[in-house]
PQR file with spaces between the fields and no chain letter, atoms N, CA, C, O and H, PARSE charges and radii, in Angstrom:
ATOM       1  N    UNK     1      -2.856   11.850   -9.414 -0.4000 1.5000
ATOM       2  CA   UNK     1      -2.291   11.637   -8.284 -0.0000 2.0000
ATOM       3  C    UNK     1      -2.664   10.926   -7.388  0.5500 1.7000
ATOM       4  O    UNK     1      -3.819   11.045   -6.978 -0.5500 1.4000
ATOM       5  N    UNK     2      -1.557    9.740   -6.689 -0.4000 1.5000
ATOM       6  CA   UNK     2      -1.795    8.823   -5.231 -0.0000 2.0000
ATOM       7  C    UNK     2      -2.155    9.310   -3.694  0.5500 1.7000
ATOM       8  O    UNK     2      -1.141    9.634   -3.076 -0.5500 1.4000
ATOM       9  H    UNK     2      -0.619    9.643   -7.023  0.4000 1.0000
ATOM      10  N    UNK     3      -2.935    9.386   -3.219 -0.4000 1.5000
ATOM      11  CA   UNK     3      -3.128    9.504   -2.079 -0.0000 2.0000
ATOM      12  C    UNK     3      -3.699    8.148   -1.107  0.5500 1.7000
ATOM      13  O    UNK     3      -4.397    7.185   -1.425 -0.5500 1.4000
ATOM      14  H    UNK     3      -3.759    9.123   -3.721  0.4000 1.0000
ATOM      15  N    UNK     4      -3.194    8.463   -0.053 -0.4000 1.5000
ATOM      16  CA   UNK     4      -4.368    6.991    0.716 -0.0000 2.0000
ATOM      17  C    UNK     4      -2.845    5.822    0.453  0.5500 1.7000
ATOM      18  O    UNK     4      -1.772    6.302    0.820 -0.5500 1.4000
ATOM      19  H    UNK     4      -2.627    9.245    0.205  0.4000 1.0000
ATOM      20  N    UNK     5      -2.823    4.813    0.029 -0.4000 1.5000
ATOM      21  CA   UNK     5      -2.352    3.852   -0.664 -0.0000 2.0000
ATOM      22  C    UNK     5      -2.560    3.463   -1.815  0.5500 1.7000
ATOM      23  O    UNK     5      -3.519    3.577   -2.578 -0.5500 1.4000
ATOM      24  H    UNK     5      -3.695    4.423   -0.268  0.4000 1.0000
ATOM      25  N    UNK     6      -1.029    2.724   -1.924 -0.4000 1.5000
ATOM      26  CA   UNK     6      -1.290    1.503   -3.655 -0.0000 2.0000
ATOM      27  C    UNK     6      -0.586    0.896   -3.609  0.5500 1.7000
ATOM      28  O    UNK     6       0.101    1.321   -2.680 -0.5500 1.4000
ATOM      29  H    UNK     6      -0.250    2.632   -1.304  0.4000 1.0000
ATOM      30  N    UNK     7      -0.150    0.066   -3.975 -0.4000 1.5000
ATOM      31  CA   UNK     7       1.126   -0.744   -4.435 -0.0000 2.0000
ATOM      32  C    UNK     7       1.652   -0.603   -5.574  0.5500 1.7000
ATOM      33  O    UNK     7       1.033   -0.444   -6.626 -0.5500 1.4000
ATOM      34  H    UNK     7      -0.708   -0.280   -4.729  0.4000 1.0000
ATOM      35  N    UNK     8       2.891   -0.654   -5.430 -0.4000 1.5000
ATOM      36  CA   UNK     8       3.504   -0.900   -6.842 -0.0000 2.0000
ATOM      37  C    UNK     8       4.189   -2.089   -6.750  0.5500 1.7000
ATOM      38  O    UNK     8       4.462   -2.819   -5.797 -0.5500 1.4000
ATOM      39  H    UNK     8       3.394   -0.782   -4.576  0.4000 1.0000
ATOM      40  N    UNK     9       4.545   -2.167   -8.643 -0.4000 1.5000
ATOM      41  CA   UNK     9       5.002   -3.717   -9.075 -0.0000 2.0000
ATOM      42  C    UNK     9       6.080   -3.611   -9.778  0.5500 1.7000
ATOM      43  O    UNK     9       6.086   -3.142  -10.916 -0.5500 1.4000
ATOM      44  H    UNK     9       4.322   -1.575   -9.417  0.4000 1.0000
ATOM      45  N    UNK    10       7.404   -4.164   -8.987 -0.4000 1.5000
ATOM      46  CA   UNK    10       9.059   -3.855  -10.452 -0.0000 2.0000
ATOM      47  C    UNK    10       9.279   -5.412  -10.400  0.5500 1.7000
ATOM      48  O    UNK    10       8.913   -6.203   -9.531 -0.5500 1.4000
ATOM      49  H    UNK    10       7.399   -4.545   -8.063  0.4000 1.0000
ATOM      50  N    UNK    11       9.820   -5.589  -11.305 -0.4000 1.5000
ATOM      51  CA   UNK    11      10.663   -7.120  -11.554 -0.0000 2.0000
ATOM      52  C    UNK    11      12.317   -6.485  -11.429  0.5500 1.7000
ATOM      53  O    UNK    11      12.712   -5.423  -11.912 -0.5500 1.4000
ATOM      54  H    UNK    11      10.118   -4.947  -12.012  0.4000 1.0000
ATOM      55  N    UNK    12      12.768   -7.044  -10.981 -0.4000 1.5000
ATOM      56  CA   UNK    12      14.137   -6.908  -11.266 -0.0000 2.0000
ATOM      57  C    UNK    12      14.899   -7.050  -12.190  0.5500 1.7000
ATOM      58  O    UNK    12      14.694   -8.263  -12.141 -0.5500 1.4000
ATOM      59  H    UNK    12      12.448   -7.907  -10.589  0.4000 1.0000
ATOM      60  N    UNK    13      15.828   -6.928  -13.270 -0.4000 1.5000
ATOM      61  CA   UNK    13      15.452   -7.841  -14.824 -0.0000 2.0000
ATOM      62  C    UNK    13      18.044   -7.100  -14.714  0.5500 1.7000
ATOM      63  O    UNK    13      18.673   -6.181  -14.190 -0.5500 1.4000
ATOM      64  H    UNK    13      15.994   -5.943  -13.311  0.4000 1.0000
ATOM      65  N    UNK    14      18.257   -7.916  -15.295 -0.4000 1.5000
ATOM      66  CA   UNK    14      20.277   -8.382  -15.488 -0.0000 2.0000
ATOM      67  C    UNK    14      20.441   -5.935  -15.041  0.5500 1.7000
ATOM      68  O    UNK    14      21.172   -5.348  -14.243 -0.5500 1.4000
ATOM      69  H    UNK    14      17.746   -8.663  -15.720  0.4000 1.0000
ATOM      70  N    UNK    15      19.535   -5.458  -15.890 -0.4000 1.5000
ATOM      71  CA   UNK    15      19.877   -4.267  -16.054 -0.0000 2.0000
ATOM      72  C    UNK    15      18.907   -3.384  -14.341  0.5500 1.7000
ATOM      73  O    UNK    15      18.916   -2.223  -13.932 -0.5500 1.4000
ATOM      74  H    UNK    15      18.942   -5.935  -16.538  0.4000 1.0000
ATOM      75  N    UNK    16      18.615   -3.921  -14.117 -0.4000 1.5000
ATOM      76  CA   UNK    16      18.181   -3.561  -13.122 -0.0000 2.0000
ATOM      77  C    UNK    16      16.214   -4.065  -12.345  0.5500 1.7000
ATOM      78  O    UNK    16      15.504   -5.055  -12.523 -0.5500 1.4000
ATOM      79  H    UNK    16      18.608   -4.864  -14.450  0.4000 1.0000
ATOM      80  N    UNK    17      16.036   -2.861  -11.565 -0.4000 1.5000
ATOM      81  CA   UNK    17      14.767   -3.157  -11.810 -0.0000 2.0000
ATOM      82  C    UNK    17      14.386   -2.113  -12.890  0.5500 1.7000
ATOM      83  O    UNK    17      14.983   -1.270  -13.559 -0.5500 1.4000
ATOM      84  H    UNK    17      16.613   -2.057  -11.420  0.4000 1.0000
ATOM      85  N    UNK    18      12.546   -2.759  -12.688 -0.4000 1.5000
ATOM      86  CA   UNK    18      11.911   -2.508  -13.756 -0.0000 2.0000
ATOM      87  C    UNK    18      10.531   -1.578  -13.512  0.5500 1.7000
ATOM      88  O    UNK    18      10.368   -1.609  -12.292 -0.5500 1.4000
ATOM      89  H    UNK    18      12.060   -3.443  -12.145  0.4000 1.0000
ATOM      90  N    UNK    19       9.841   -1.052  -13.900 -0.4000 1.5000
ATOM      91  CA   UNK    19       9.525   -0.585  -12.944 -0.0000 2.0000
ATOM      92  C    UNK    19       7.400   -1.013  -13.892  0.5500 1.7000
ATOM      93  O    UNK    19       6.940   -0.308  -14.791 -0.5500 1.4000
ATOM      94  H    UNK    19       9.973   -1.026  -14.891  0.4000 1.0000
ATOM      95  N    UNK    20       6.812   -1.986  -13.411 -0.4000 1.5000
ATOM      96  CA   UNK    20       6.249   -2.714  -14.004 -0.0000 2.0000
ATOM      97  C    UNK    20       3.984   -1.639  -13.874  0.5500 1.7000
ATOM      98  O    UNK    20       3.505   -0.959  -14.781 -0.5500 1.4000
ATOM      99  H    UNK    20       7.185   -2.558  -12.682  0.4000 1.0000
ATOM     100  N    UNK    21       3.358   -1.918  -12.651 -0.4000 1.5000
ATOM     101  CA   UNK    21       2.235   -1.427  -12.805 -0.0000 2.0000
ATOM     102  C    UNK    21       2.042   -0.060  -10.863  0.5500 1.7000
ATOM     103  O    UNK    21       2.750    0.008   -9.858 -0.5500 1.4000
ATOM     104  H    UNK    21       3.746   -2.470  -11.913  0.4000 1.0000
ATOM     105  N    UNK    22       1.103    0.490  -11.171 -0.4000 1.5000
ATOM     106  CA   UNK    22       0.900    1.036   -9.908 -0.0000 2.0000
ATOM     107  C    UNK    22      -0.554    0.767  -10.210  0.5500 1.7000
ATOM     108  O    UNK    22      -1.265    0.960  -11.196 -0.5500 1.4000
ATOM     109  H    UNK    22       0.528    0.434  -11.988  0.4000 1.0000
ATOM     110  N    UNK    23      -0.824    0.030   -8.491 -0.4000 1.5000
ATOM     111  CA   UNK    23      -2.702   -0.724   -8.250 -0.0000 2.0000
ATOM     112  C    UNK    23      -2.994    0.067   -7.114  0.5500 1.7000
ATOM     113  O    UNK    23      -2.751   -0.337   -5.977 -0.5500 1.4000
ATOM     114  H    UNK    23      -0.246   -0.127   -7.690  0.4000 1.0000
ATOM     115  N    UNK    24      -3.572    1.328   -7.387 -0.4000 1.5000
ATOM     116  CA   UNK    24      -4.147    2.392   -6.952 -0.0000 2.0000
ATOM     117  C    UNK    24      -5.066    1.694   -5.875  0.5500 1.7000
ATOM     118  O    UNK    24      -4.776    2.254   -4.818 -0.5500 1.4000
ATOM     119  H    UNK    24      -3.769    1.656   -8.311  0.4000 1.0000
ATOM     120  N    UNK    25      -6.016    0.760   -5.636 -0.4000 1.5000
ATOM     121  CA   UNK    25      -6.449    0.411   -4.604 -0.0000 2.0000
ATOM     122  C    UNK    25      -6.488   -1.359   -4.625  0.5500 1.7000
ATOM     123  O    UNK    25      -7.356   -2.140   -5.016 -0.5500 1.4000
ATOM     124  H    UNK    25      -6.253    0.306   -6.495  0.4000 1.0000
ATOM     125  N    UNK    26      -5.186   -1.564   -4.042 -0.4000 1.5000
ATOM     126  CA   UNK    26      -4.904   -2.618   -3.784 -0.0000 2.0000
ATOM     127  C    UNK    26      -6.131   -3.873   -2.859  0.5500 1.7000
ATOM     128  O    UNK    26      -7.219   -3.420   -2.502 -0.5500 1.4000
ATOM     129  H    UNK    26      -4.481   -0.930   -3.725  0.4000 1.0000
ATOM     130  N    UNK    27      -5.844   -5.140   -2.614 -0.4000 1.5000
ATOM     131  CA   UNK    27      -6.405   -5.645   -1.984 -0.0000 2.0000
ATOM     132  C    UNK    27      -6.211   -6.284   -0.861  0.5500 1.7000
ATOM     133  O    UNK    27      -5.093   -6.753   -0.647 -0.5500 1.4000
ATOM     134  H    UNK    27      -4.961   -5.508   -2.904  0.4000 1.0000
ATOM     135  N    UNK    28      -7.219   -6.431    0.055 -0.4000 1.5000
ATOM     136  CA   UNK    28      -6.792   -6.072    1.528 -0.0000 2.0000
ATOM     137  C    UNK    28      -7.114   -6.963    2.093  0.5500 1.7000
ATOM     138  O    UNK    28      -7.385   -6.619    3.243 -0.5500 1.4000
ATOM     139  H    UNK    28      -8.127   -6.050   -0.119  0.4000 1.0000
ATOM     140  N    UNK    29      -7.325   -8.518    1.862 -0.4000 1.5000
ATOM     141  CA   UNK    29      -7.649   -9.698    1.876 -0.0000 2.0000
ATOM     142  C    UNK    29      -6.267  -10.543    2.892  0.5500 1.7000
ATOM     143  O    UNK    29      -5.043  -10.478    2.776 -0.5500 1.4000
ATOM     144  H    UNK    29      -7.105   -8.797    0.927  0.4000 1.0000
ATOM     145  N    UNK    30      -7.125  -11.275    3.832 -0.4000 1.5000
ATOM     146  CA   UNK    30      -5.862  -11.945    3.877 -0.0000 2.0000
ATOM     147  C    UNK    30      -5.060  -12.641    3.249  0.5500 1.7000
ATOM     148  O    UNK    30      -3.969  -13.044    3.652 -0.5500 1.4000
ATOM     149  H    UNK    30      -8.120  -11.328    3.926  0.4000 1.0000
ATOM     150  N    UNK    31      -5.847  -12.928    1.624 -0.4000 1.5000
ATOM     151  CA   UNK    31      -4.323  -13.612    0.428 -0.0000 2.0000
ATOM     152  C    UNK    31      -3.881  -12.838   -0.122  0.5500 1.7000
ATOM     153  O    UNK    31      -3.083  -13.100   -1.022 -0.5500 1.4000
ATOM     154  H    UNK    31      -6.734  -12.601    1.296  0.4000 1.0000
ATOM     155  N    UNK    32      -4.278  -11.362    0.253 -0.4000 1.5000
ATOM     156  CA   UNK    32      -3.906  -10.237   -1.026 -0.0000 2.0000
ATOM     157  C    UNK    32      -1.991   -9.947   -0.382  0.5500 1.7000
ATOM     158  O    UNK    32      -1.621  -10.105    0.781 -0.5500 1.4000
ATOM     159  H    UNK    32      -4.926  -11.150    0.984  0.4000 1.0000
ATOM     160  N    UNK    33      -1.412   -9.660   -1.158 -0.4000 1.5000
ATOM     161  CA   UNK    33      -0.139   -9.172   -0.741 -0.0000 2.0000
ATOM     162  C    UNK    33       0.024   -8.334    0.291  0.5500 1.7000
ATOM     163  O    UNK    33       0.643   -8.611    1.319 -0.5500 1.4000
ATOM     164  H    UNK    33      -1.712   -9.531   -2.103  0.4000 1.0000
ATOM     165  N    UNK    34      -0.894   -6.592   -0.115 -0.4000 1.5000
ATOM     166  CA   UNK    34      -0.241   -5.693    0.869 -0.0000 2.0000
ATOM     167  C    UNK    34      -0.798   -6.266    2.357  0.5500 1.7000
ATOM     168  O    UNK    34       0.052   -6.130    3.238 -0.5500 1.4000
ATOM     169  H    UNK    34      -1.398   -6.367   -0.949  0.4000 1.0000
ATOM     170  N    UNK    35      -1.597   -6.655    2.641 -0.4000 1.5000
ATOM     171  CA   UNK    35      -1.564   -7.403    4.391 -0.0000 2.0000
ATOM     172  C    UNK    35       0.375   -7.653    5.053  0.5500 1.7000
ATOM     173  O    UNK    35       1.260   -7.223    5.793 -0.5500 1.4000
ATOM     174  H    UNK    35      -2.287   -6.766    1.926  0.4000 1.0000
ATOM     175  N    UNK    36      -0.160   -9.050    3.691 -0.4000 1.5000
ATOM     176  CA   UNK    36       1.487   -9.347    4.246 -0.0000 2.0000
ATOM     177  C    UNK    36       2.406   -8.889    3.664  0.5500 1.7000
ATOM     178  O    UNK    36       3.190   -9.794    3.375 -0.5500 1.4000
ATOM     179  H    UNK    36      -0.879   -9.399    3.091  0.4000 1.0000
ATOM     180  N    UNK    37       2.937   -7.351    3.125 -0.4000 1.5000
ATOM     181  CA   UNK    37       4.042   -6.598    2.942 -0.0000 2.0000
ATOM     182  C    UNK    37       3.557   -5.793    4.127  0.5500 1.7000
ATOM     183  O    UNK    37       4.496   -5.691    4.916 -0.5500 1.4000
ATOM     184  H    UNK    37       2.301   -6.616    3.360  0.4000 1.0000
ATOM     185  N    UNK    38       2.334   -5.100    4.632 -0.4000 1.5000
ATOM     186  CA   UNK    38       2.661   -4.399    6.458 -0.0000 2.0000
ATOM     187  C    UNK    38       3.216   -5.384    7.155  0.5500 1.7000
ATOM     188  O    UNK    38       4.312   -5.081    7.626 -0.5500 1.4000
ATOM     189  H    UNK    38       1.572   -5.182    3.990  0.4000 1.0000
ATOM     190  N    UNK    39       2.512   -7.397    7.585 -0.4000 1.5000
ATOM     191  CA   UNK    39       3.596   -7.946    8.318 -0.0000 2.0000
ATOM     192  C    UNK    39       4.591   -7.891    8.011  0.5500 1.7000
ATOM     193  O    UNK    39       5.430   -8.341    8.791 -0.5500 1.4000
ATOM     194  H    UNK    39       1.622   -7.643    7.203  0.4000 1.0000
ATOM     195  N    UNK    40       4.910   -7.482    7.093 -0.4000 1.5000
ATOM     196  CA   UNK    40       6.159   -7.877    6.774 -0.0000 2.0000
ATOM     197  C    UNK    40       7.322   -6.787    7.431  0.5500 1.7000
ATOM     198  O    UNK    40       8.394   -7.055    7.975 -0.5500 1.4000
ATOM     199  H    UNK    40       4.228   -7.116    6.459  0.4000 1.0000
ATOM     200  N    UNK    41       6.843   -5.791    7.230 -0.4000 1.5000
ATOM     201  CA   UNK    41       7.012   -4.636    8.155 -0.0000 2.0000
ATOM     202  C    UNK    41       6.913   -4.543    9.132  0.5500 1.7000
ATOM     203  O    UNK    41       7.523   -3.555    9.539 -0.5500 1.4000
ATOM     204  H    UNK    41       5.973   -5.573    6.788  0.4000 1.0000
ATOM     205  N    UNK    42       6.289   -5.223   10.080 -0.4000 1.5000
ATOM     206  CA   UNK    42       6.010   -4.994   11.293 -0.0000 2.0000
ATOM     207  C    UNK    42       4.829   -3.990   11.490  0.5500 1.7000
ATOM     208  O    UNK    42       4.675   -3.386   12.552 -0.5500 1.4000
ATOM     209  H    UNK    42       5.794   -6.026    9.749  0.4000 1.0000
ATOM     210  N    UNK    43       4.344   -3.904   10.857 -0.4000 1.5000
ATOM     211  CA   UNK    43       3.005   -2.909   10.529 -0.0000 2.0000
ATOM     212  C    UNK    43       1.654   -3.915   11.074  0.5500 1.7000
ATOM     213  O    UNK    43       1.372   -4.922   10.423 -0.5500 1.4000
ATOM     214  H    UNK    43       4.469   -4.395    9.994  0.4000 1.0000
ATOM     215  N    UNK    44       0.870   -3.542   12.308 -0.4000 1.5000
ATOM     216  CA   UNK    44      -0.553   -3.926   12.556 -0.0000 2.0000
ATOM     217  C    UNK    44      -1.907   -4.232   11.430  0.5500 1.7000
ATOM     218  O    UNK    44      -2.226   -3.090   11.100 -0.5500 1.4000
ATOM     219  H    UNK    44       1.099   -2.725   12.836  0.4000 1.0000
ATOM     220  N    UNK    45      -2.606   -4.955   10.880 -0.4000 1.5000
ATOM     221  CA   UNK    45      -4.010   -4.290    9.767 -0.0000 2.0000
ATOM     222  C    UNK    45      -4.409   -3.336   10.879  0.5500 1.7000
ATOM     223  O    UNK    45      -4.133   -2.159   10.644 -0.5500 1.4000
ATOM     224  H    UNK    45      -2.348   -5.883   11.148  0.4000 1.0000
ATOM     225  N    UNK    46      -4.849   -3.526   11.741 -0.4000 1.5000
ATOM     226  CA   UNK    46      -6.062   -2.712   13.009 -0.0000 2.0000
ATOM     227  C    UNK    46      -4.623   -0.830   12.638  0.5500 1.7000
ATOM     228  O    UNK    46      -5.109    0.283   12.434 -0.5500 1.4000
ATOM     229  H    UNK    46      -5.073   -4.482   11.931  0.4000 1.0000
ATOM     230  N    UNK    47      -3.359   -1.028   12.662 -0.4000 1.5000
ATOM     231  CA   UNK    47      -2.831    0.061   12.840 -0.0000 2.0000
ATOM     232  C    UNK    47      -2.743    0.892   11.410  0.5500 1.7000
ATOM     233  O    UNK    47      -2.766    2.116   11.282 -0.5500 1.4000
ATOM     234  H    UNK    47      -2.963   -1.932   12.828  0.4000 1.0000
ATOM     235  N    UNK    48      -2.665    0.170   10.660 -0.4000 1.5000
ATOM     236  CA   UNK    48      -2.467    0.717    9.161 -0.0000 2.0000
ATOM     237  C    UNK    48      -4.171    1.464    8.773  0.5500 1.7000
ATOM     238  O    UNK    48      -4.699    2.557    8.571 -0.5500 1.4000
ATOM     239  H    UNK    48      -2.646   -0.824   10.764  0.4000 1.0000
ATOM     240  N    UNK    49      -4.429    0.304    8.834 -0.4000 1.5000
ATOM     241  CA   UNK    49      -6.441    1.188    9.166 -0.0000 2.0000
ATOM     242  C    UNK    49      -6.404    2.122    9.526  0.5500 1.7000
ATOM     243  O    UNK    49      -6.232    3.072    8.762 -0.5500 1.4000
ATOM     244  H    UNK    49      -4.000   -0.584    8.998  0.4000 1.0000
ATOM     245  N    UNK    50      -6.532    2.262   10.701 -0.4000 1.5000
ATOM     246  CA   UNK    50      -6.494    3.385   11.484 -0.0000 2.0000
ATOM     247  C    UNK    50      -5.784    5.134   10.804  0.5500 1.7000
ATOM     248  O    UNK    50      -6.210    6.228   10.431 -0.5500 1.4000
ATOM     249  H    UNK    50      -6.672    1.491   11.322  0.4000 1.0000
ATOM     250  N    UNK    51      -4.762    4.559   10.951 -0.4000 1.5000
ATOM     251  CA   UNK    51      -4.212    5.735    9.860 -0.0000 2.0000
ATOM     252  C    UNK    51      -4.423    5.953    8.902  0.5500 1.7000
ATOM     253  O    UNK    51      -3.942    6.995    8.457 -0.5500 1.4000
ATOM     254  H    UNK    51      -4.416    3.671   11.253  0.4000 1.0000
ATOM     255  N    UNK    52      -5.473    4.898    7.797 -0.4000 1.5000
ATOM     256  CA   UNK    52      -6.035    5.533    6.925 -0.0000 2.0000
ATOM     257  C    UNK    52      -7.197    6.303    6.927  0.5500 1.7000
ATOM     258  O    UNK    52      -7.503    7.268    6.226 -0.5500 1.4000
ATOM     259  H    UNK    52      -5.865    4.051    8.159  0.4000 1.0000
ATOM     260  N    UNK    53      -7.872    5.662    7.929 -0.4000 1.5000
ATOM     261  CA   UNK    53      -8.922    6.585    8.648 -0.0000 2.0000
ATOM     262  C    UNK    53      -8.888    8.394    9.481  0.5500 1.7000
ATOM     263  O    UNK    53      -9.867    9.132    9.592 -0.5500 1.4000
ATOM     264  H    UNK    53      -7.623    4.878    8.499  0.4000 1.0000
ATOM     265  N    UNK    54      -7.189    8.748   10.034 -0.4000 1.5000
ATOM     266  CA   UNK    54      -6.999    9.722   10.518 -0.0000 2.0000
ATOM     267  C    UNK    54      -6.527   10.808    9.056  0.5500 1.7000
ATOM     268  O    UNK    54      -6.875   11.987    8.994 -0.5500 1.4000
ATOM     269  H    UNK    54      -6.394    8.149    9.943  0.4000 1.0000
ATOM     270  N    UNK    55      -5.640   10.069    7.911 -0.4000 1.5000
ATOM     271  CA   UNK    55      -5.016   10.930    7.109 -0.0000 2.0000
ATOM     272  C    UNK    55      -6.654   11.057    6.344  0.5500 1.7000
ATOM     273  O    UNK    55      -6.677   12.147    5.773 -0.5500 1.4000
ATOM     274  H    UNK    55      -5.356    9.111    7.961  0.4000 1.0000
ATOM     275  N    UNK    56      -8.230   10.193    6.115 -0.4000 1.5000
ATOM     276  CA   UNK    56      -8.853   10.598    5.113 -0.0000 2.0000
ATOM     277  C    UNK    56      -9.689   11.632    6.235  0.5500 1.7000
ATOM     278  O    UNK    56     -10.422   12.464    5.700 -0.5500 1.4000
ATOM     279  H    UNK    56      -8.212    9.307    6.578  0.4000 1.0000
ATOM     280  N    UNK    57      -9.646   11.635    7.365 -0.4000 1.5000
ATOM     281  CA   UNK    57     -10.440   12.894    8.229 -0.0000 2.0000
ATOM     282  C    UNK    57      -9.485   14.261    7.815  0.5500 1.7000
ATOM     283  O    UNK    57      -9.937   15.320    7.380 -0.5500 1.4000
ATOM     284  H    UNK    57      -9.051   10.959    7.799  0.4000 1.0000
ATOM     285  N    UNK    58      -7.787   13.890    8.114 -0.4000 1.5000
ATOM     286  CA   UNK    58      -7.648   15.098    7.568 -0.0000 2.0000
ATOM     287  C    UNK    58      -7.213   15.769    6.459  0.5500 1.7000
ATOM     288  O    UNK    58      -6.495   16.760    6.326 -0.5500 1.4000
ATOM     289  H    UNK    58      -7.419   13.029    8.467  0.4000 1.0000
ATOM     290  N    UNK    59      -7.651   15.210    5.860 -0.4000 1.5000
ATOM     291  CA   UNK    59      -7.872   16.003    4.306 -0.0000 2.0000
ATOM     292  C    UNK    59      -9.441   16.631    4.275  0.5500 1.7000
ATOM     293  O    UNK    59      -9.876   17.684    3.807 -0.5500 1.4000
ATOM     294  H    UNK    59      -8.234   14.405    5.968  0.4000 1.0000
ATOM     295  N    UNK    60     -10.334   15.098    5.244 -0.4000 1.5000
ATOM     296  CA   UNK    60     -11.596   15.631    5.108 -0.0000 2.0000
ATOM     297  C    UNK    60     -11.756   17.279    5.162  0.5500 1.7000
ATOM     298  O    UNK    60     -12.190   17.842    4.157 -0.5500 1.4000
ATOM     299  H    UNK    60      -9.981   14.243    5.623  0.4000 1.0000
ATOM     300  N    UNK    61     -11.456   17.944    6.170 -0.4000 1.5000
ATOM     301  CA   UNK    61     -10.740   18.830    7.504 -0.0000 2.0000
ATOM     302  C    UNK    61     -10.419   20.023    6.692  0.5500 1.7000
ATOM     303  O    UNK    61     -10.655   21.124    7.189 -0.5500 1.4000
ATOM     304  H    UNK    61     -11.104   17.487    6.986  0.4000 1.0000
ATOM     305  N    UNK    62      -9.574   19.891    4.717 -0.4000 1.5000
ATOM     306  CA   UNK    62      -9.337   21.081    4.323 -0.0000 2.0000
ATOM     307  C    UNK    62      -9.636   21.782    3.653  0.5500 1.7000
ATOM     308  O    UNK    62      -9.084   22.882    3.621 -0.5500 1.4000
ATOM     309  H    UNK    62      -9.382   18.997    4.314  0.4000 1.0000
């Protein structure tokens, strides 16, 4: 199962969306798609990282 963050890729064909793959460790460099998608959704990179750290802390307490 995927926990944390991932990126799933799709294409849109004449018959609708087609799932291609899930990347369980997408890039986080300035040139990577994930930070660009976060920005497009109005989510700051520092906020994203802070959220991932908090999720990791919660999982570690279980």
